[in-house]
C-alpha positions as CSV (number, residue, x, y, z in Angstrom):
1,M,87.9,104.8,92.0
2,R,88.8,101.3,93.2
3,S,91.9,99.8,92.0
4,R,91.6,96.4,90.3
5,E,92.5,93.5,92.5
6,Q,95.7,91.9,91.4
7,V,95.1,88.2,90.6
8,E,98.3,86.1,91.0
9,E,98.6,83.7,88.1
10,K,100.0,80.2,89.0
11,F,103.2,79.4,87.2
12,D,102.5,76.7,84.6
13,I,105.7,74.9,83.9
14,I,104.5,73.2,80.7
15,E,103.3,76.4,79.2
16,H,106.5,78.2,80.2
17,L,108.7,75.6,78.6
18,A,106.6,75.5,75.5
19,K,106.9,79.2,75.1
20,E,110.7,79.0,75.6
21,F,110.9,76.4,72.8
22,A,108.8,78.6,70.5
23,R,111.1,81.6,71.4
24,F,114.3,79.7,70.6
25,V,113.0,78.0,67.4
26,N,111.7,81.3,66.0
27,R,114.9,83.2,67.2
28,V,113.0,85.7,69.2
29,Q,115.4,87.9,71.0
30,N,113.0,89.6,73.4
31,G,109.4,88.4,73.5
32,K,108.2,91.4,75.6
33,V,109.6,94.1,73.4
34,D,109.5,92.5,69.9
35,M,105.8,92.6,68.9
36,L,106.4,90.2,66.0
37,G,108.3,87.9,68.3
38,A,105.6,88.0,70.9
39,F,103.0,87.1,68.2
40,L,105.1,84.2,67.1
41,I,105.5,82.8,70.6
42,E,101.8,83.2,71.4
43,S,100.6,81.7,68.1
44,E,103.0,78.7,68.2
45,W,103.8,77.7,71.7
46,E,101.1,75.1,71.9
47,N,103.0,73.2,69.1
48,Y,105.7,72.5,71.7
49,I,103.6,71.1,74.5
50,G,104.9,67.7,73.6
51,D,108.5,68.9,73.9
52,S,107.7,70.4,77.3
53,K,106.2,67.1,78.6
54,E,109.2,65.2,77.3
55,V,111.7,67.4,79.1
56,L,109.8,67.1,82.3
57,Q,109.7,63.3,81.9
58,S,113.5,63.3,81.2
59,L,114.1,65.4,84.4
60,E,112.0,63.0,86.5
61,L,113.8,60.0,85.1
62,A,117.1,61.6,86.1
63,G,115.7,62.2,89.6
64,F,114.7,65.9,89.4
65,I,111.5,67.7,89.9
66,I,110.4,71.4,89.5
67,M,108.8,73.0,92.5
68,P,108.4,76.4,94.2
69,K,111.4,77.7,96.0
70,E,109.2,79.3,98.6
71,P,106.9,76.4,99.9
72,T,103.2,76.7,99.4
73,E,100.8,76.4,102.3
74,K,99.9,72.9,101.1
75,M,103.6,71.9,101.1
76,V,104.0,73.2,104.6
77,Q,100.9,71.4,105.9
78,A,102.0,68.2,104.2
79,A,105.5,68.3,105.8
80,D,104.2,66.9,109.1
81,A,100.5,67.2,109.8
82,S,100.9,66.4,113.5
83,L,103.6,69.0,114.2
84,S,101.2,72.0,114.6
85,S,99.1,70.2,117.3
86,G,102.2,69.7,119.5
87,L,104.2,72.1,121.6
88,M,105.2,74.3,118.7
89,G,101.7,75.3,117.8
90,E,100.6,76.2,114.2
91,R,102.8,79.3,113.8
92,G,105.8,77.7,115.3
93,A,105.5,74.6,113.2
94,Q,105.2,76.6,110.0
95,N,108.3,78.7,110.9
96,Y,110.2,75.5,111.7
97,I,109.2,73.8,108.5
98,K,110.1,76.8,106.4
99,H,113.5,77.2,108.1
100,V,114.4,73.5,107.6
101,F,113.1,73.4,104.0
102,G,114.8,76.7,103.1
103,S,118.2,75.6,104.4
104,M,117.9,72.3,102.5
105,V,117.0,74.0,99.2
106,D,119.8,76.6,99.7
107,E,122.3,73.8,100.3
108,W,121.2,72.1,97.0
109,L,121.3,75.3,94.9
110,N,124.7,76.3,96.2
111,S,126.4,72.9,95.5
112,Y,124.8,70.7,92.9
113,D,126.4,70.0,89.5
114,T,124.2,71.6,86.8
115,N,125.7,69.7,83.9
116,L,123.1,66.9,83.7
117,V,120.2,69.4,84.0
118,L,121.7,71.6,81.3
119,D,122.3,68.5,79.1
120,I,118.6,67.5,79.4
121,F,117.4,71.0,78.4
122,S,120.0,71.3,75.6
123,M,118.9,68.0,74.1
124,A,115.2,69.1,74.3
125,I,115.9,72.4,72.5
126,A,117.9,70.5,69.9
127,R,115.0,68.1,69.2
128,A,112.5,71.0,69.1
129,S,114.8,72.8,66.6
130,D,115.2,69.8,64.3
131,P,112.1,67.9,63.2
132,K,114.3,65.1,61.9
133,A,115.7,64.5,65.4
134,R,112.2,64.0,66.7
135,S,111.4,61.2,64.2
136,S,114.8,59.5,64.5
137,A,115.2,56.3,66.4
138,T,117.2,57.9,69.3
139,G,115.5,61.3,69.2
140,E,118.9,62.8,69.9
141,N,120.9,65.5,68.1
142,S,124.6,65.1,68.4
143,S,125.1,68.9,68.3
144,Y,122.9,69.6,71.3
145,Q,125.8,71.2,73.2
146,R,125.5,74.3,70.9
147,F,122.3,75.0,72.8
148,R,124.0,75.3,76.1
149,K,123.4,79.1,76.5
150,Q,119.7,78.6,75.6
151,A,119.5,75.8,78.2
152,Q,121.0,78.2,80.8
153,D,118.4,80.8,79.9
154,V,115.6,78.2,80.4
155,V,116.9,77.4,83.9
156,L,117.2,81.1,84.8
157,G,113.6,81.6,83.5
158,I,112.3,78.9,85.8
159,Q,114.1,80.5,88.7
160,K,112.8,84.0,87.9
161,N,109.3,82.6,88.1
162,G,109.9,81.4,91.7
163,S,110.6,77.8,91.0
164,I,113.7,75.6,91.2
165,I,114.9,72.3,89.8
166,A,115.6,70.1,92.8
167,P,116.1,66.4,93.6
168,D,113.0,64.2,94.1
169,E,114.7,62.9,97.3
170,A,116.8,64.9,99.7
171,T,120.5,64.4,99.3
172,T,122.8,63.5,102.2
173,D,124.1,67.1,102.3
174,M,120.6,68.5,102.3
175,I,119.6,66.3,105.2
176,A,122.7,67.2,107.1
177,K,121.9,70.9,106.6
178,G,118.3,70.3,107.7
179,V,119.5,68.6,110.9
180,A,121.9,71.5,111.5
181,E,119.1,74.0,111.0
182,T,117.1,72.2,113.7
183,A,120.0,72.4,116.1
184,E,120.2,76.2,115.5
185,N,116.5,76.7,116.0
186,K,116.1,74.2,118.9
187,T,112.8,74.0,120.8
188,Q,111.5,71.3,123.1
189,A,109.4,69.8,120.3
190,S,112.1,69.9,117.6
191,E,114.6,68.5,119.9
192,Q,112.5,65.3,120.1
193,S,112.0,64.9,116.4
194,G,113.9,67.3,114.1
195,G,117.4,66.1,114.9
196,N,116.6,62.8,113.3
197,S,117.9,62.5,109.8
198,D,115.1,60.2,108.7
199,Y,112.6,62.7,110.0
200,I,114.2,65.5,108.1
201,A,114.2,63.4,104.9
202,S,110.5,62.7,105.4
203,I,109.7,66.4,105.7
204,Y,111.3,67.0,102.3
205,E,109.6,64.0,100.7
206,N,106.2,65.0,101.9
207,M,106.7,68.5,100.7
208,V,107.8,67.3,97.2
209,K,104.6,65.2,97.0
210,A,102.4,68.1,97.8
211,R,104.1,70.6,95.5
212,N,101.3,70.5,92.9
213,A,98.4,70.3,95.4
214,K,95.7,72.9,95.0
């Protein structure tokens, strides 16, 4: 008997966030075990699509994006379309791009201040939990800090699904790490281009733009 082919579902950040809001508002402790909780999440998450889009917009305004931690094929191809036709070849170019990108992402994850990101999510959960806050002039809830733990859970949930919250442009430390990675994995081709900080920054920028490409 043939086993059914496993179809990998693409992570939908808007749906994920909306379900998180539905979980928190309905105080569901564990959506996978609690059948009533799972029903509440599945029956109500679409009500929070607006909240999901708002939090993504807030992140973008603050200079953050959500993207895969492991770059997709489209992201790798977009990094530098001409690299694979050079001395590295296609496989060498892919390995080089993944090494550089991975080192930049690790540098970011190990050093960035999470407070602003957690504030954005805490405020979004507070608004979703309080209809009055949605309709107020500022849309803010002064007690949003009490949702800090829930905000941390949201960030962890994003990471568990293979995505990260990252800057829309590479930071100085990320670029320095990318340059250092090039030095450690030096080839004749990367020696000519990869050690340049502007080039490393462009690799990251191109991959960010291609993060949602199908």
